[in-house]
N, C-alpha and C positions, 0 to 999 in steps of 0.2 A: 503493500501499499503506500504509495507516494506521498509525501507531504506531512502535515502533522497528524499526530495520534487522535483520536475520538475521546470523546468521555468513556465510552465502552471499553476502548482499546486500554485505557487507564486501569478501569477497574479490574478489567480481567488480568492485567499484568500484576497486579497489587495482589488479586486473590490468590494467584499462582505461586507467588512467592511465599505467601503466608500459609502455604498447604499443609506444611510440616512444623509450623511455627517459626515466627520471626520477629525481630526486634524493629522499631521505628527505622534506625539507620540501614539497616540492610533493605528493608520495603524499600527506602527512600533511594538507594543506590541500583539496587537491581530493577526497579521499575522506572529509573531514570525521572524522579521528580525533584522540584525544588522542596526546601521545607515547608513553605507556604502552602503548596499543592497537597503535599503529604497529607498536614493537619486538616484541609477541608476534606480530602477524600477519606481519611480515616472517621472522621466524624459522620460522614455520609454511610459508609459501611459499617459502622458500628451502630448508627440509629436505625438501619435497615436489616439488622440483624445477618448481615453476610461474612462478617469479622466478630469475632469475640475476643475478649482481652482477658488473659490470666497473668496477672502480675505484671511484668513489664513485656509479655508476649504476645504477639496477635495470632490467631487462627482463624481460619477460612472454615465455616460451620456448614452444615449439610445444604442450607440453604445457597450460600457462596458455590459450593461445588455443582449445585445443579445449575448456578448460572455460568460457570466454567464451561461445563459439557455441552449446555445450549447455545452459548456464544460459538464455541469451535464449531457446532454442527451448521450451523446458520453460515459463518465465515467459509466452512468449506462448500456449502452449498452455492454461495454467491460466487466464489473463484470458478466453479464448474462451468458456470454461464457466461 
């Protein structure tokens, strides 16, 4: 995909990084985000219950895992056409 990442691309990247648990810094660097973006998206993903926070580690929830799966299926379908 050329150009900037979409909102959904960023959400997908963050959830993927946190699949086995990740701290803020790891999510920020692996998802290639600024600290400001990280804070905004973490708040969104926590409030929508796609991420959970245990101690200082973020984990992708079942809802987040479903998002990853459906996002990848949709992306795959769009690339075929």
